[in-house]
N, C-alpha and C positions, 0 to 999 in steps of 0.2 A: 525485400524490395528496396531499391535505391531510388532516390529522388534527384532530379536535375533542377536545382534552384537557381535560376538565372533571370534572363530578360522576361520570360513569361511570368515568373513569380512576381517580379517587380510590377509588371502590368496589372496583375491581379490585386496586389497590395494597393496600388494607386486607386483602385476602385473602392477601397474601404478607408476609411480613416486609418606493513610490518608483518610478521609471521602470523599464521592462523592461530586462533585461540585454541588452547587445549580442550579436549573433549572431556567434560566432567559428567556426562549423562549418567554414568554408572553410579554417581554419588547421590542421585536424587532419592529422596524419601518417597514412600508410596503416596503421600499427600501431594507431592509435587508432580507426579506422573500425569500426563494428559489423559482425559477420559478415554476409555476403551470403546470407541464406537467405530466399528469397521464394516458395518453393513454396506453392501454394494451401492445402495441408494445414497449413502453418505459420501461416497467416493465418485460422484458423477463427473467430476472435473479431471479425472485421471487421464493423462495424455493429451489434454486439450491444448491446441495451438493458440497461445494467448494473443499474439498479434492478429491472427486471422479472426479470432473471436471479437476483438475490439473493432476490426474492420467491419464485421457484420453488424455490430452495435451501431456504428456510425451510419452504415447504409440503411439500416432499418429504424433509425431514430429511437433506439432503446438506450435508456440511461441506467448504468450499473452503479452499485453503491460501494463506497469505501468507508469502513467503520473507523472513524478517527480514534486513535489510541485503543483500538480493538473494540470500541463501542461499549464503554463501561456504563453501568447502571446499578441500581440497588441490587445487591447480591452478587455482583460481578465487577471485579476491580479492573481499572485500566491496565493495558499491557498484560493481560492474563489469558490463559487458555480458556478459563470459564467464560470470559467476555467474548472470546472468539467463537466459542460454541453457540452462545446466545445470538450473536450477530449473524452467524451462518444460518441458524434456524430461522431468523427473521427474513433473510434473503440477501444480505450483503455478501459480496464475493471477495473484496479486497480488504485485508486487515492491515491498517496502518499501525506500525509498531516502532517504538523508539529503542534503538540498540545502543547500549552503553557497555563499558568494560570494567571488570573488577580489578583490584590491585594485582591479582595473579593472572590476568589476561583472559578471563572467561567472558564471552559476550552474553549479556543478559538483556531482558526487556525492562527498561526503566527510563522514564522521561526526565526526571529531575536529577540534579547533581547529587542530591542526598536521597536516602530512603525514607525520610521522615514523614512525608505526606501520604505515601501510598502503602506503607507497611507498619507493623507494630514496633519497629525499631528506629534507631537514629544513627546517623553517620554518613560520611561522604562515600559514594559508590567507589571512587577511585582509591580510597584508603581502606576498603574492606575486601577481604578474600571472598571467593565464591563460597567456601565452607561457612563463613560467617553469614553471608546473605541468605544462604539456603536454609538457615535456621529460622528466618523471619516468616511471618504470615502477612499476606496482603490484606488491605482494608478497602472497603467499597466507598462509594461517593457519600454515604451516610456515616462513614467512620466505623462501620461494623467490621470486626475482625473475621476473616474468612478462613476456611480450612483449605487454603491453597497457598503455595509458595511462589517465589519469583521465578518465572521460567527462564531457561537459557534460550538463546537464539536458535540453537539446534533443536530444542524442544518444540519451539513454535513452528519451525520449518517442517519437522516430522509430522506434527499434528495436522498441518494444512495440506499435506500431500494428498491430492485428489479431492480435497474439500474446498479449498479457496486459494487465493494468491496473497503473498506477502508484499506489502507496500512498506519499504524499509527506509526509516528516517535515522540518520546517523547522529549519535550523541557521544562525543569524545571517542569516536572510532574512526578508522580510515577505510578508504575504498579497497585497499589491499586486503585488510582484515575481513571486510564484508564479502569481498569477492572470493577469498579462500574458503569462507564458511559456506557460501552458496555452492561452490564447486564440491566441497566435501559432502554436502547434503544432497547432491544431485538436484539442486533447486534453481539453477540458473534460468531455466525456461518457465518457471512458475513464480517469479518475483519481479517486482518493479522497484528500482532504487531511486530515491528522491535526491535530486541535486538542486542547489540553490543559485547556480550561476552557469553561464555558458562554458566558462573555463572548467568548472567542476564536471559538467557533462562530458566535455572532451576528454578530461583526465580519466573519468570512469570508463568511457568507451575504449580508451587505450589499454586499460587493465582487463576489462571484461567486455569485449565487443559484441557478444551475443546476448547481453542482458538488456531487458526492457528498462527504460528510465523515464523519469518525469523531470521536466525542467521548464523554466519560463522562457518565452520568446514573444517579443512585442512587435516585431516587424519582419519584413522579408530579409532585411540585412542580418537579423539574428538567425534566421533559418539558414541563410547562406553560410554564415560563420560556423554554425553547428555542422553542416554537411562538409565544409572544407576541413573541419577539424576531425573528421572521421566518424562522426555520429550518424548512425543509421536512423533516418527519420521514420522508417517503417517500424522501428522499435521504440519510438518516442511519443509520449503523451505530453502535450503542452499544457502546463498549469497556467490558468488565466487569473489566478488570485482569488481573494475573498470577496464575495459579492454575488450578484445574480448573473454573471457572465458577460461576455462581449460578443453579441450575436454577429456583428459584421466581420470581425476578425475570425471568429469561429467559422463563418461561412467560407472565408478564404482558405483556411486550413482544411476544412472538409473537402473543398474542391481539389486540394493537393493530396488527399488521402491521409490526412493527419488527424489524430484524435485529440480531444481536449478534456480537461477536468477543472473543477473549481468547487468552492463550498461557501454557503451563506451562513457562516457561524453566527454572525450578528443577528440575522433574522431568526435563527433557531433560539438564540438567547432571549430575544424580546417578543417572540411569538408571532412574528410577521412572515416567516419563511413560507414560500410557495414552491413546493418541490416540483409540481407540474410545470411551473414557469422555468425552472432550471432545466428541465428536460426540453422544453420548447426552445430555449436559448442555445441548445446544441451540445450540452455536455454528454460525453460518452460515460464519464465517471464523475459522480459528485461525492465529495467528502462530507460526512455528516456526523454530528454528535448524537442526535436522537435517531438511532437506527430503526427502532420499531415504527416511529411515525413516518419516516421517509419510505420505509419498505411498504407500509400500508398504502401510502399515497401513490406509489408507483407500481404496486403489485409486484414488487421486486422478486420475490421467491419464485413465482410462476413465470414471470417475464424472462428471467435469466435462463431458465431451463428451456422455455419455448424458443428462445434465441438460438441456443445450441442445437436444438433439433432442426432448426431451419438453416443451419450453417454447416454444411458438410465439410467445408475446407478447414473448420476448426476442430472437428471431431477426432478424438484420439483412436 
């Protein structure tokens, strides 16, 4: 779907304030392999049309969950397959993951520049080979060493196929590399790539025009610039920042058929978060650290499945 962002949009606004990484999957040890859970019930998102599904969430006021750094918790490390499984079980659908690159060009999941905080090893990611990193074990939020290694990006995409959506945050990688990896994994239509500026959103759309993306936009002028730059607003979720949302701007975007996301990380840290308020303020997707609490508050597991049942346009 294409949007015409012109005089009518300004009127609405006025009413509101490199080469692909080599595939090293065959080098994984058994401990690094994703859990083998292939029951049909686990693969309920196979073939789902993501933009149509998000449209239905907006139309029916359903808020879906994005697990920040895959939703780490005691016994499950951030940016891990184990945390993804736990978050999916809770009811989150979007797995926010940080994609970094080893010295020999393998895309892996790692937030920091070093492996020190989240594994039992030390060293800079960009100075270590994949073989070296694959020998490490992840540690959880309590510092306990786990029987799980650092997953590759291709590991994560393969695991999520039919189970959830990848929300991709680039760390020392390029849109070309991410795009090539998504194409190789046949995952373009089941991923959302995070961009941090309008220029980046335009660049990404030029490389991979069919991928869904997340970007910030504060005004009608920003939307106009995105569309003039070739960004399909029908594939775009507008990130409203950290906090409890922007209901007036959200309403403008909703009237244009555009979805929004945000996250109240501060409220989660200090215990004041109100997940139902975030839903009421219009988010189609909220990014959360405490996935179990958010899922319980929003009945996310059942609500996300009921939404798909009520949305024929999104069904695979």
